[in-house]
C-alpha positions as CSV (number, residue, x, y, z in Angstrom):
1,X,0.0,0.0,0.0
2,X,2.9,2.3,0.8
3,X,4.3,1.7,-2.7
4,X,0.9,2.4,-4.3
5,X,0.6,5.8,-2.8
6,X,4.4,6.7,-3.1
7,X,4.5,7.0,0.7
8,X,7.7,6.9,2.7
9,X,5.6,6.8,5.9
10,X,5.0,3.2,7.2
11,X,3.4,4.2,10.5
12,X,1.8,7.2,12.3
13,X,2.6,8.3,15.8
14,X,-0.5,9.0,17.9
15,X,0.0,11.7,20.6
16,X,-3.0,10.5,22.6
17,X,-5.1,12.6,25.0
18,X,-2.2,13.8,27.1
19,X,1.6,13.4,27.2
20,X,1.6,13.6,31.0
21,X,3.0,10.3,32.4
22,X,1.1,10.9,35.6
23,X,-2.3,11.0,33.9
24,X,-1.7,7.8,31.8
25,X,-2.6,5.4,34.6
26,X,-5.7,7.4,35.6
27,X,-6.9,7.5,31.9
28,X,-6.2,3.8,31.6
29,X,-8.4,3.0,34.6
30,X,-11.1,5.5,33.7
31,X,-11.5,4.5,30.1
32,X,-11.2,0.8,30.9
33,X,-14.2,1.1,33.2
34,X,-16.1,3.1,30.7
35,X,-15.4,0.6,27.9
36,X,-16.5,-2.3,30.0
37,X,-19.7,-0.4,30.9
38,X,-20.4,0.3,27.2
39,X,-20.0,-3.3,26.2
40,X,-21.9,-4.8,29.1
41,X,-24.7,-2.2,29.0
42,X,-25.3,-2.5,25.2
43,X,-25.0,-6.3,25.3
44,X,-27.6,-6.3,28.1
45,X,-29.9,-4.3,25.9
46,X,-29.4,-6.6,22.9
47,X,-30.1,-9.7,25.1
48,X,-33.1,-8.2,26.6
49,X,-34.7,-7.1,23.3
50,X,-34.0,-10.5,21.6
51,X,-35.1,-12.7,24.5
52,X,-38.4,-11.0,25.5
53,X,-41.4,-11.6,23.2
54,X,-43.1,-8.4,24.5
55,X,-40.3,-6.3,23.0
56,X,-40.6,-7.7,19.5
57,X,-41.7,-4.3,18.1
58,X,-40.2,-1.8,15.6
59,X,-39.0,0.6,18.3
60,X,-37.0,-2.1,20.2
61,X,-35.8,-3.8,17.0
62,X,-34.2,-0.5,16.0
63,X,-32.9,0.0,19.6
64,X,-31.2,-3.4,19.6
65,X,-29.4,-2.4,16.3
66,X,-28.4,0.9,17.9
67,X,-26.8,-0.9,20.8
68,X,-24.9,-3.1,18.4
69,X,-23.7,-0.1,16.4
70,X,-22.7,1.6,19.7
71,X,-20.5,-1.4,20.7
72,X,-18.8,-1.2,17.2
73,X,-18.5,2.6,17.6
74,X,-16.7,2.3,20.9
75,X,-14.5,-0.7,19.8
76,X,-12.8,0.7,16.6
77,X,-10.4,2.9,18.6
78,X,-11.0,2.6,22.4
79,X,-9.1,-0.7,23.0
80,X,-6.1,0.7,21.2
81,X,-6.3,4.0,23.1
82,X,-6.5,2.1,26.4
83,X,-3.5,-0.1,25.5
84,X,-1.5,3.0,24.4
85,X,-1.9,4.5,27.9
86,X,0.6,1.9,29.2
87,X,3.1,2.3,26.4
88,X,5.5,5.2,25.6
89,X,5.6,4.8,21.8
90,X,2.0,5.2,20.6
91,X,2.4,4.1,17.0
92,X,-0.1,2.7,14.4
93,X,0.7,1.2,11.1
94,X,-0.4,2.8,7.8
95,X,-2.8,-0.1,7.2
96,X,-4.2,0.2,10.8
97,X,-4.7,3.9,10.4
98,X,-6.6,3.4,7.1
99,X,-8.7,0.7,8.9
100,X,-9.6,3.1,11.7
101,X,-10.7,5.8,9.2
102,X,-12.8,3.1,7.4
103,X,-14.6,1.9,10.5
104,X,-15.2,5.2,12.2
105,X,-17.1,6.5,9.1
106,X,-18.9,3.2,8.6
107,X,-20.2,3.1,12.2
108,X,-20.9,6.9,12.7
109,X,-22.6,7.1,9.3
110,X,-24.7,4.0,10.1
111,X,-25.6,5.4,13.5
112,X,-26.7,8.8,12.1
113,X,-29.2,7.1,9.8
114,X,-30.3,4.7,12.5
115,X,-31.0,7.6,14.9
116,X,-33.1,9.3,12.1
117,X,-35.0,6.0,11.6
118,X,-35.8,5.8,15.4
119,X,-37.0,9.4,15.3
120,X,-39.2,8.5,12.3
121,X,-40.6,5.5,14.2
122,X,-41.5,7.8,17.1
123,X,-43.0,10.3,14.7
124,X,-45.3,7.7,13.2
125,X,-46.3,6.3,16.6
126,X,-47.3,9.7,18.0
127,X,-48.5,11.6,14.9
128,X,-50.0,8.7,12.9
129,X,-50.9,6.0,15.5
130,X,-53.6,4.4,13.3
131,X,-51.1,3.7,10.5
132,X,-48.2,2.7,12.8
133,X,-48.5,-1.1,12.2
134,X,-48.9,-0.6,8.4
135,X,-46.0,1.9,8.1
136,X,-43.6,0.3,10.6
137,X,-43.9,-3.3,9.6
138,X,-41.1,-5.8,9.9
139,X,-40.1,-5.4,6.3
140,X,-39.8,-1.6,6.7
141,X,-37.7,-1.9,9.9
142,X,-35.3,-4.4,8.2
143,X,-35.0,-2.0,5.2
144,X,-34.2,0.9,7.5
145,X,-31.4,-1.0,9.2
146,X,-29.9,-2.2,5.9
147,X,-30.1,1.3,4.6
148,X,-28.2,2.6,7.6
149,X,-25.4,0.2,7.0
150,X,-25.5,0.9,3.2
151,X,-25.2,4.7,3.8
152,X,-22.4,4.1,6.3
153,X,-20.5,1.9,3.8
154,X,-21.0,4.3,0.8
155,X,-20.0,7.2,3.1
156,X,-16.7,5.5,4.3
157,X,-15.7,4.2,0.8
158,X,-16.1,7.7,-0.6
159,X,-13.8,9.0,2.1
160,X,-11.2,6.3,1.5
161,X,-11.3,6.7,-2.2
162,X,-9.3,10.0,-2.0
163,X,-7.4,9.2,1.3
164,X,-5.7,5.9,0.5
165,X,-3.8,7.3,-2.5
166,X,-2.5,10.4,-0.7
167,X,1.3,10.7,-0.6
168,X,2.7,10.7,2.9
169,X,6.4,11.5,2.8
170,X,7.2,13.6,5.8
171,X,5.5,14.3,9.2
172,X,3.7,11.4,10.7
173,X,2.5,12.7,14.1
174,X,-1.3,12.7,14.6
175,X,-2.5,14.8,17.5
176,X,-5.3,12.5,18.6
177,X,-5.9,9.0,20.1
178,X,-7.0,7.6,16.7
179,X,-6.5,8.3,13.0
180,X,-9.0,11.1,12.3
181,X,-9.5,12.0,8.7
182,X,-9.0,15.8,8.9
183,X,-5.7,15.3,10.8
184,X,-4.3,12.6,8.6
185,X,-5.2,14.5,5.4
186,X,-3.2,17.5,6.7
187,X,0.0,15.2,6.8
188,X,-0.1,14.6,3.1
189,X,2.7,16.0,0.9
190,X,0.3,18.2,-1.2
191,X,-2.2,21.0,-0.8
192,X,-5.1,19.6,1.2
193,X,-7.6,22.3,0.4
194,X,-9.4,20.2,-2.2
195,X,-9.5,17.2,0.2
196,X,-11.0,19.4,2.9
197,X,-13.7,20.5,0.5
198,X,-14.5,16.8,-0.1
199,X,-14.6,16.2,3.6
200,X,-17.1,19.0,4.0
201,X,-19.2,17.8,1.1
202,X,-19.3,14.2,2.5
203,X,-19.0,14.1,6.3
204,X,-20.1,17.6,6.9
205,X,-23.3,17.5,4.9
206,X,-24.2,14.0,6.2
207,X,-23.8,15.2,9.8
208,X,-25.7,18.4,9.3
209,X,-28.5,16.9,7.3
210,X,-29.2,14.0,9.6
211,X,-29.1,16.4,12.6
212,X,-31.5,18.8,10.9
213,X,-33.8,15.8,10.2
214,X,-33.7,14.7,13.8
215,X,-34.5,18.2,15.2
216,X,-37.3,18.6,12.7
217,X,-38.9,15.3,13.7
218,X,-38.7,16.2,17.4
219,X,-40.3,19.6,16.8
220,X,-43.1,18.0,14.8
221,X,-43.7,15.5,17.6
222,X,-43.8,18.2,20.3
223,X,-46.2,20.3,18.2
224,X,-48.5,17.3,17.7
225,X,-48.4,16.4,21.4
226,X,-49.0,20.0,22.4
227,X,-52.6,19.9,21.0
228,X,-53.5,16.6,22.8
229,X,-53.0,17.1,26.6
230,X,-50.6,18.9,29.0
231,X,-49.7,15.6,30.7
232,X,-48.7,14.0,27.3
233,X,-46.8,17.2,26.5
234,X,-44.9,17.0,29.8
235,X,-44.1,13.3,29.2
236,X,-43.0,13.8,25.6
237,X,-40.9,16.9,26.6
238,X,-39.2,14.8,29.3
239,X,-38.4,12.0,27.0
240,X,-37.3,14.1,24.0
241,X,-35.1,16.3,26.2
242,X,-33.0,13.3,27.1
243,X,-32.9,12.2,23.4
244,X,-31.9,15.6,22.2
245,X,-29.1,15.7,24.8
246,X,-27.6,12.5,23.5
247,X,-28.1,13.6,19.9
248,X,-26.4,17.0,20.6
249,X,-23.4,15.2,22.3
250,X,-23.1,12.9,19.2
251,X,-23.7,15.3,16.4
252,X,-22.2,18.5,18.0
253,X,-18.6,17.3,17.8
254,X,-19.1,15.7,14.4
255,X,-20.4,18.9,13.0
256,X,-17.7,21.0,14.7
257,X,-14.9,18.7,13.3
258,X,-16.2,17.9,9.8
259,X,-18.2,20.9,8.7
260,X,-15.1,23.1,9.0
261,X,-12.0,20.8,8.9
262,X,-9.7,23.6,7.4
263,X,-8.5,24.4,10.9
264,X,-7.8,21.8,13.6
265,X,-7.8,22.6,17.3
266,X,-6.4,20.7,20.4
267,X,-10.0,20.5,21.6
268,X,-10.9,18.3,18.6
269,X,-9.5,15.2,20.2
270,X,-11.5,15.9,23.4
271,X,-14.7,16.4,21.3
272,X,-14.0,13.1,19.6
273,X,-14.4,11.3,23.0
274,X,-18.0,12.4,23.0
275,X,-19.1,10.4,19.9
276,X,-16.7,7.5,20.4
277,X,-17.1,6.9,24.2
278,X,-19.7,9.0,26.0
279,X,-22.5,8.6,23.5
280,X,-22.3,4.8,23.4
281,X,-22.5,4.8,27.2
282,X,-25.4,7.2,27.3
283,X,-27.6,5.5,24.7
284,X,-28.4,2.5,26.9
285,X,-29.3,4.8,29.8
286,X,-31.4,7.3,27.8
287,X,-33.2,4.9,25.5
288,X,-33.7,1.9,27.8
289,X,-33.1,2.3,31.5
290,X,-35.7,5.1,31.6
291,X,-38.2,2.8,29.7
292,X,-40.7,0.8,31.8
293,X,-41.0,-2.1,29.3
294,X,-37.2,-2.6,29.2
295,X,-36.9,-2.6,33.0
296,X,-39.7,-5.2,33.3
297,X,-38.0,-7.4,30.7
298,X,-34.6,-7.0,32.5
299,X,-36.3,-8.1,35.8
300,X,-37.6,-11.2,34.0
301,X,-34.2,-12.1,32.7
302,X,-32.7,-11.6,36.2
303,X,-35.4,-13.8,37.7
304,X,-34.8,-16.5,35.0
305,X,-31.0,-16.7,35.3
306,X,-30.7,-16.0,39.0
307,X,-33.5,-18.4,40.1
308,X,-31.1,-20.9,41.8
309,X,-30.0,-18.1,44.2
310,X,-33.6,-17.6,45.3
311,X,-33.5,-21.0,47.1
312,X,-31.0,-19.6,49.6
313,X,-31.6,-17.0,52.2
314,X,-29.7,-15.4,55.1
315,X,-30.4,-16.8,58.5
316,X,-29.3,-15.5,61.9
317,X,-27.7,-17.9,64.3
318,X,-26.7,-17.2,67.9
319,X,-23.1,-18.0,68.4
320,X,-23.5,-18.5,72.1
321,X,-27.0,-20.0,72.9
322,X,-26.3,-20.2,76.6
323,X,-26.1,-16.4,76.9
324,X,-29.1,-14.0,77.2
325,X,-30.5,-12.6,73.9
326,X,-29.2,-9.1,74.5
327,X,-25.6,-10.4,75.0
328,X,-25.5,-12.2,71.7
329,X,-24.0,-9.7,69.2
330,X,-22.4,-12.2,66.8
331,X,-24.2,-13.4,63.7
332,X,-23.0,-15.3,60.6
333,X,-24.6,-16.4,57.4
334,X,-26.3,-19.8,57.1
335,X,-27.8,-21.1,53.8
336,X,-31.3,-22.5,54.0
337,X,-33.6,-23.8,51.3
338,X,-37.1,-22.5,50.4
339,X,-38.7,-24.6,53.2
340,X,-36.5,-23.1,55.8
341,X,-34.4,-26.2,56.4
342,X,-30.7,-25.4,57.1
343,X,-28.2,-26.7,54.7
344,X,-25.3,-28.5,56.3
345,X,-24.6,-29.8,59.7
346,X,-26.3,-27.3,62.2
347,X,-24.7,-28.8,65.2
348,X,-21.3,-28.3,63.7
349,X,-22.1,-24.7,62.8
350,X,-23.2,-23.8,66.3
351,X,-19.8,-24.7,67.6
352,X,-17.2,-22.1,68.4
353,X,-15.3,-22.6,65.2
354,X,-16.8,-19.6,63.4
355,X,-15.6,-19.5,59.8
356,X,-16.7,-15.9,59.0
357,X,-18.0,-12.7,60.5
358,X,-20.5,-10.1,59.4
359,X,-19.3,-6.5,59.4
360,X,-22.1,-4.0,60.1
361,X,-20.2,-1.2,58.4
362,X,-20.5,2.5,58.9
363,X,-24.2,2.7,58.3
364,X,-27.2,0.4,57.7
365,X,-28.9,3.0,55.5
366,X,-29.0,1.9,51.8
367,X,-28.9,5.5,50.6
368,X,-25.8,6.3,52.6
369,X,-24.1,3.1,51.4
370,X,-24.2,4.4,47.8
371,X,-23.1,7.9,48.9
372,X,-20.2,6.5,51.0
373,X,-19.2,4.1,48.1
374,X,-18.9,7.1,45.7
375,X,-17.0,9.2,48.3
376,X,-14.5,6.6,49.4
377,X,-14.0,5.3,45.8
378,X,-12.9,8.8,44.7
379,X,-10.7,9.2,47.8
380,X,-9.2,5.7,47.2
381,X,-8.5,6.2,43.5
382,X,-7.1,9.7,44.2
383,X,-4.7,8.3,46.9
384,X,-3.6,5.4,44.7
385,X,-2.9,7.5,41.7
386,X,-1.1,10.0,43.9
387,X,1.2,7.3,45.3
388,X,1.8,5.7,41.9
389,X,2.6,9.1,40.4
390,X,5.2,9.6,43.1
391,X,6.9,6.3,42.2
392,X,7.3,7.1,38.5
393,X,10.9,7.6,37.4
394,X,10.4,11.2,36.3
395,X,8.9,13.8,38.5
396,X,6.1,16.0,37.4
397,X,8.4,19.0,37.2
398,X,10.7,17.2,34.8
399,X,7.8,16.0,32.7
400,X,6.6,19.5,32.0
401,X,10.0,21.0,32.0
402,X,9.2,23.1,35.1
403,X,11.8,24.6,37.4
404,X,9.2,25.5,40.0
405,X,8.9,23.1,42.9
406,X,6.7,25.2,45.2
407,X,4.5,28.3,45.1
408,X,4.4,31.2,47.6
409,X,1.0,32.1,48.9
410,X,0.7,35.8,49.7
411,X,-2.4,35.2,51.9
412,X,-5.2,37.6,52.7
413,X,-3.0,40.3,54.1
414,X,0.7,41.1,54.4
415,X,0.2,43.0,57.7
416,X,1.9,41.3,60.6
417,X,-0.4,43.0,63.1
418,X,-3.5,41.5,61.5
419,X,-2.2,37.9,61.4
420,X,-3.1,37.0,65.1
421,X,-6.5,38.6,64.7
422,X,-7.2,36.7,61.4
423,X,-5.9,33.5,63.0
424,X,-8.5,33.8,65.8
425,X,-11.4,34.9,63.5
426,X,-10.9,32.1,61.0
427,X,-10.2,29.5,63.6
428,X,-13.6,30.2,65.2
429,X,-15.3,30.3,61.9
430,X,-13.8,27.0,60.8
431,X,-14.8,25.4,64.1
432,X,-18.3,26.7,63.7
433,X,-18.5,25.3,60.2
434,X,-17.5,21.8,61.4
435,X,-19.8,21.8,64.5
436,X,-22.8,23.3,62.7
437,X,-22.7,21.0,59.6
438,X,-21.9,17.9,61.6
439,X,-24.8,18.7,63.9
440,X,-27.1,18.8,60.9
441,X,-25.8,15.5,59.6
442,X,-26.2,13.9,63.0
443,X,-29.7,15.3,63.5
444,X,-30.9,14.2,60.0
445,X,-29.5,10.6,60.3
446,X,-30.7,10.1,63.9
447,X,-34.3,11.3,63.6
448,X,-36.6,9.1,61.5
449,X,-39.0,12.0,60.9
450,X,-36.3,13.7,58.9
451,X,-35.8,10.8,56.5
452,X,-37.3,12.7,53.7
453,X,-35.9,13.9,50.3
454,X,-35.4,17.5,51.5
455,X,-33.4,16.6,54.6
456,X,-31.5,13.8,52.8
457,X,-30.2,16.4,50.3
458,X,-29.6,18.9,53.2
459,X,-27.4,16.4,55.0
460,X,-25.4,15.9,51.8
461,X,-25.1,19.7,51.4
462,X,-23.7,19.9,54.9
463,X,-21.1,17.2,54.2
464,X,-20.0,19.0,51.0
465,X,-19.8,22.3,53.0
466,X,-17.4,20.6,55.4
467,X,-15.3,19.5,52.5
468,X,-15.4,22.9,50.8
469,X,-14.3,24.6,54.0
470,X,-11.5,22.0,54.7
471,X,-9.6,21.9,51.4
472,X,-7.8,25.2,52.1
473,X,-8.9,26.7,55.4
474,X,-6.7,24.7,57.8
475,X,-3.6,25.6,55.7
476,X,-4.7,29.3,55.6
477,X,-5.1,29.3,59.4
478,X,-1.7,27.7,59.9
479,X,-0.1,30.2,57.5
480,X,-1.2,33.1,59.7
481,X,1.4,32.0,62.2
482,X,4.3,31.6,59.8
483,X,6.2,34.2,57.7
484,X,7.1,32.0,54.7
485,X,3.8,30.8,53.2
486,X,4.7,28.1,50.7
487,X,2.9,25.1,49.1
488,X,4.4,22.3,47.1
489,X,3.6,21.9,43.4
490,X,1.7,18.6,44.1
491,X,-0.2,20.1,47.0
492,X,-1.1,23.1,44.8
493,X,-2.6,20.8,42.2
494,X,-4.4,18.9,44.9
495,X,-6.1,22.1,46.1
496,X,-7.2,22.9,42.5
497,X,-8.6,19.3,42.3
498,X,-10.5,19.5,45.5
499,X,-11.9,23.0,45.2
500,X,-13.5,22.2,41.8
501,X,-14.6,18.8,42.9
502,X,-16.5,20.1,46.0
503,X,-17.8,23.4,44.5
504,X,-18.9,21.7,41.3
505,X,-20.8,19.1,43.5
506,X,-22.3,21.8,45.7
507,X,-23.7,23.7,42.7
508,X,-25.6,20.6,41.5
509,X,-26.8,19.8,45.0
510,X,-28.2,23.3,45.4
511,X,-30.0,22.9,42.0
512,X,-31.3,19.5,43.2
513,X,-32.6,21.1,46.5
514,X,-34.3,23.8,44.5
515,X,-35.9,21.2,42.3
516,X,-37.1,19.3,45.4
517,X,-38.8,22.5,46.7
518,X,-40.3,23.2,43.2
519,X,-41.9,19.7,43.2
520,X,-43.1,20.0,46.8
521,X,-44.8,23.3,46.2
522,X,-45.9,23.2,42.5
523,X,-46.7,19.4,42.3
524,X,-47.5,18.3,45.9
525,X,-49.6,15.3,44.9
526,X,-46.8,13.8,42.8
527,X,-44.1,14.7,45.3
528,X,-43.5,11.2,46.8
529,X,-43.6,9.6,43.3
530,X,-41.2,12.1,41.7
531,X,-38.8,12.5,44.7
532,X,-38.4,8.8,45.5
533,X,-35.4,7.5,47.4
534,X,-33.9,6.3,44.1
535,X,-34.2,9.7,42.5
536,X,-32.6,11.4,45.6
537,X,-29.6,9.0,45.5
538,X,-29.2,9.5,41.7
539,X,-29.2,13.3,42.2
540,X,-26.4,13.0,44.8
541,X,-24.4,10.7,42.6
542,X,-24.9,13.1,39.7
543,X,-23.6,15.9,41.8
544,X,-20.4,14.1,42.7
545,X,-20.0,12.8,39.1
546,X,-20.4,16.4,37.8
547,X,-17.8,17.6,40.3
548,X,-15.4,14.9,39.5
549,X,-15.7,15.3,35.7
550,X,-15.5,19.1,36.1
551,X,-12.3,19.0,38.2
552,X,-10.5,16.3,36.0
553,X,-11.3,18.4,32.9
554,X,-9.6,21.4,34.7
555,X,-6.5,19.4,35.7
556,X,-6.2,17.9,32.2
557,X,-4.8,21.2,30.8
558,X,-3.3,22.5,34.1
559,X,-1.0,19.6,35.0
560,X,1.1,19.9,31.8
561,X,1.7,23.7,32.0
562,X,5.4,24.7,32.1
563,X,6.2,26.8,35.3
564,X,9.7,28.2,34.9
565,X,9.7,31.6,36.5
566,X,7.4,33.5,38.9
567,X,5.8,31.4,41.7
568,X,3.8,33.9,43.8
569,X,0.1,33.3,44.1
570,X,-1.8,36.3,45.3
571,X,-4.3,34.3,47.4
572,X,-4.6,32.1,50.4
573,X,-4.9,28.9,48.2
574,X,-4.0,27.8,44.7
575,X,-6.8,29.2,42.6
576,X,-6.9,28.1,39.0
577,X,-6.9,31.5,37.2
578,X,-4.1,32.8,39.4
579,X,-1.9,29.6,39.0
580,X,-2.3,29.4,35.2
581,X,-1.2,33.0,34.8
582,X,2.2,31.9,36.2
583,X,2.8,29.5,33.3
584,X,5.6,30.3,30.8
585,X,3.2,30.4,27.9
586,X,0.4,32.5,26.5
587,X,-2.6,31.6,28.7
588,X,-5.4,33.1,26.5
589,X,-6.6,29.7,25.3
590,X,-6.5,28.3,28.9
591,X,-8.6,31.3,30.1
592,X,-11.1,30.4,27.4
593,X,-11.2,26.8,28.6
594,X,-11.8,28.0,32.2
595,X,-14.7,30.2,30.9
596,X,-16.1,27.2,29.0
597,X,-15.8,24.9,32.0
598,X,-16.0,26.7,35.3
599,X,-17.8,29.8,34.0
600,X,-20.5,27.9,32.2
601,X,-21.1,25.5,35.1
602,X,-21.4,28.5,37.6
603,X,-23.6,30.6,35.4
604,X,-25.9,27.8,34.2
605,X,-26.4,26.5,37.8
606,X,-27.2,30.0,39.1
607,X,-29.7,30.6,36.3
608,X,-31.4,27.3,37.0
609,X,-31.7,28.3,40.7
610,X,-33.1,31.7,39.9
611,X,-35.6,30.2,37.4
612,X,-36.8,27.6,39.9
613,X,-37.2,30.2,42.7
614,X,-39.1,32.5,40.3
615,X,-41.5,29.6,39.3
616,X,-42.1,28.8,43.0
617,X,-42.9,32.4,43.9
618,X,-45.3,32.7,40.9
619,X,-47.0,29.5,42.0
620,X,-47.4,30.5,45.6
621,X,-48.6,34.0,44.7
622,X,-51.7,32.5,43.0
623,X,-52.7,30.6,46.2
624,X,-52.7,32.8,49.3
625,X,-51.0,36.0,50.6
626,X,-49.9,34.2,53.8
627,X,-48.2,31.5,51.8
628,X,-46.6,34.1,49.5
629,X,-45.2,36.0,52.5
630,X,-43.8,32.8,54.0
631,X,-42.3,31.6,50.7
632,X,-40.8,35.1,50.1
633,X,-39.2,35.1,53.5
634,X,-37.7,31.6,53.0
635,X,-36.6,32.1,49.4
636,X,-35.0,35.5,50.2
637,X,-32.7,33.8,52.7
638,X,-31.9,31.0,50.2
639,X,-31.2,33.5,47.4
640,X,-28.9,35.4,49.7
641,X,-26.8,32.4,50.3
642,X,-26.9,31.3,46.7
643,X,-25.7,34.8,45.7
644,X,-22.9,34.7,48.2
645,X,-21.8,31.4,46.7
646,X,-22.3,31.9,43.0
647,X,-21.5,35.6,42.8
648,X,-17.8,35.2,43.5
649,X,-17.6,32.1,41.4
650,X,-19.2,33.8,38.4
651,X,-17.0,37.0,38.9
652,X,-13.8,35.0,39.1
653,X,-14.4,32.2,36.5
654,X,-16.7,33.8,33.9
655,X,-14.0,36.4,33.1
656,X,-10.6,35.0,34.3
657,X,-8.6,37.1,31.8
658,X,-7.9,39.8,34.4
659,X,-7.3,39.1,38.1
660,X,-7.9,41.6,40.8
661,X,-6.7,41.8,44.4
662,X,-10.4,41.6,45.5
663,X,-10.6,38.0,44.0
664,X,-9.0,36.5,47.1
665,X,-11.5,38.3,49.3
666,X,-14.4,37.0,47.2
667,X,-13.0,33.5,47.4
668,X,-13.6,33.7,51.2
669,X,-17.3,33.9,50.5
670,X,-17.7,30.5,48.8
671,X,-15.0,28.7,50.9
672,X,-15.9,29.9,54.4
673,X,-19.0,32.2,54.6
674,X,-21.3,30.0,52.6
675,X,-20.5,26.8,54.5
676,X,-21.3,28.6,57.8
677,X,-24.5,30.3,56.5
678,X,-26.0,27.1,54.9
679,X,-26.7,25.5,58.4
680,X,-28.3,28.7,59.6
681,X,-30.4,29.4,56.5
682,X,-31.5,25.8,55.5
683,X,-31.9,24.3,58.9
684,X,-31.8,26.4,62.1
685,X,-34.7,28.5,60.7
686,X,-36.7,25.3,60.2
687,X,-39.2,24.2,62.8
688,X,-38.7,20.5,62.2
689,X,-35.0,20.7,62.5
690,X,-35.1,22.7,65.7
691,X,-37.5,20.1,67.2
692,X,-35.2,17.3,66.1
693,X,-32.2,19.1,67.6
694,X,-34.1,19.5,70.9
695,X,-34.8,15.8,71.0
696,X,-31.2,15.1,70.3
697,X,-30.1,17.4,73.1
698,X,-32.6,15.8,75.6
699,X,-31.4,12.3,74.6
700,X,-27.6,13.0,75.0
701,X,-27.6,15.8,77.5
702,X,-30.2,14.8,80.0
703,X,-31.1,17.0,83.0
704,X,-28.4,16.8,85.6
705,X,-26.0,15.0,83.3
706,X,-23.9,18.0,82.5
707,X,-23.8,19.3,86.1
708,X,-22.8,15.8,87.3
709,X,-19.9,15.7,84.8
710,X,-18.8,19.2,85.9
711,X,-19.0,18.2,89.5
712,X,-16.8,15.1,88.9
713,X,-14.3,17.3,87.1
714,X,-14.1,19.8,89.9
715,X,-13.7,16.9,92.5
716,X,-10.8,15.5,90.5
717,X,-9.2,18.9,90.3
718,X,-9.5,19.4,94.1
719,X,-7.9,16.1,94.7
C-alpha cells in the first residue's frame, strides 16, 4: 500500500489525549471502566430485546441495532487507546490507520441514519398512531437497518477513495488518540484544500442533514403532542429532552470537526471522545433504562437466570445460645432452602469454630451506602494515583520542564499586626462550620421523621460544605502563624482538584434542592412519586460525578503547564486562574477553557436556581397571601446564600482574563462564609430541624447529666 501511494511513511505516531505520564494510569483505569460499561450495557440491551417476546416491536428492534452499532463505535479505537496509555511509543501502522478511518465513518454514518430511523418511528407512533402497524412493519424496519449500514458503507468508501492514494512523505504525528481523517489528510505532501472541501461535502453534509432531520422530527412531535394534553406534552418533553441531549453530544462534535475541517484545534480530540465513548455509554441509559418495558424485561431475565439463588436466604444464628439474647451480638450467614431447612450440619455450625464474621459497616442505610461508596471510591482512586505518580521515574516537574517546585501564597494580608486577629477569627469560623454542619448530619440521620428527600439532600449539602471549608482553610489558618507561606507543586494541584470537585458538586446539590422545593410546592400530589429514594440517590451521585468530571477536565490542561519563573500566588490557596497566569506560555486559550468549563457551570447552575425560585414564587402567589409571605421570607434567605456562593464564582471564573486583588476576598465567601451560612439558612430557621435538635439534646444531654460531669471534674481537680 505504501508503494501504491508513493509514501515513505509506514506508520503514524498518535499523541493521545495527554503526554503527561502521571495521567496515563488514571486514563487507563477511567476508560477501561467506561469501555466495560459500554460493552456490558449495550449487550444487556441486545439480550433483553432479543429474548423477550413483548419487546418484538419496531422501536425495540431499532434500539437493539443501535446498541450493536454503539459497541462497534466504541470498539474501533477505544481498546487501542487504552493499551496506548501503558506504552511510551504510541504508533499505528499505515494499514491500521486506514482501517480506523474506514470503521469510524462506517459506524458513525450508520448510527446517524439509525437515529433518524428511530425518530421517524416515534413520529409515526405519535403523529399517525392508526397507521403505525402498516407503516412500521417488519419489512420496513429491516429495510431501514440495511439502509443505515449501506449509507455508512458508501460514506466511508467515498472517504477512503481519496485518502488511500495520498502521498505521505514527511511528518507522521497525529495529535489525537486515533486516526481522524482531517488530521491525517493534513499530513499529506500536497495541498489539502481540495481534500478538505470533499470532507465538508461528504462528512459535513451527512452530519448536518441528519441532525436537521432529527431536530425537525422532534419539533413536529412536540407540536403534535401540544394539542393533545398537557400531561402528554410533559411526558413527551421529558423523553425528548433526554434524546436531544444525546443527539447533541453525538452530532455536535461531528459537525464541529467535519463541517469546518480547514483548521484543527487541540480540543478536537477531546470532542472526539463524546461520539466515540460518551454517546455509546449514554444511549443504553437514555433509550432503555428510563423505559418501563425494558426494566420489566430485565427483571424477567434476572429472575430467570438467578433463580437458583432464590433457594437460599440469610439466616441469623446465635453464636452462644447459653447467653441471654441481649448479650449475643455475633451473627453469621447460614444457607437454607425455600422450606427453611438449614443446609449442612447445624450442630457443627453452632460450635465455636466460626468461619466468617458479618461486618455492620459505617451505616445500615442503603442511601448512605451508595453515597459512601462514591466518596471513598474517589478518595481511594485519588490516593492510589497520587502514590503511583510519586513512584514514577520522572517527577512532574521534569515531565513538564518546570523549574518551580513550590508556590508562595501571599495570603489575605501582608500586615503582621493582622495575622493573630485573622488567626482567631478564621479558627472560630472553621470550628463553627464543622460543628454546625456535623450537627445537621447527626440530626438528620438520627431522627426518623427527617428521613425525607429534603433533609437527605440537606445532609449531603452539609457534608459538602465541610469538604469545601476543609480543602484550604486549615492551611490558611496555619499560614497566619508563619512568615514564609509556601505550598508544594503537588499540593497546589491537589487544592485545585478538591476546590473544583467540591464546589462543582455543591452547585448541582443546590440545584437539586431547588428542584425538590419546586416539586413539593408546585406538584405536591406527585411529590413522593417524583422525589423517591432512588431519585434522591441519583441526584447525589450526579452531583459528585459532575464535580469529578469538572475537576478532572480542569486538571487535564493544568498539570502539563510549564512553570519556569514567577511562583507567587496572590491568594490564600491555589486558585486556577491565578496559577495558570504563572505559566511560561500565553494563557489566553487556557482562560477560554476556564470560561467554557467553570464559568459555564457556575452561570448555568445559578440561572437554574433563579428560574426555579421564580416559578415557586409565581405558583405561591396564586394561592394565598400568607403562603406568599412565608415563601418570600424563606426564598429570600436562600437567594442570599446562593448569591454569596455563586456571585464570587461567576465573577472569578466567567472572566478570568484579568485578576484583581479583590478576588481572594471574594474567594472567602464561597469557601468559608457560605458553608457557615448554609446550616443557619437551611436548617436552624426550620421548625422540624429545631424540634429534632431539641430531641437530640434531651437524649444525649439529660437533666443533671452536665452538672454531674462538671461536679466530677471539679472533685478531680481538688484532689
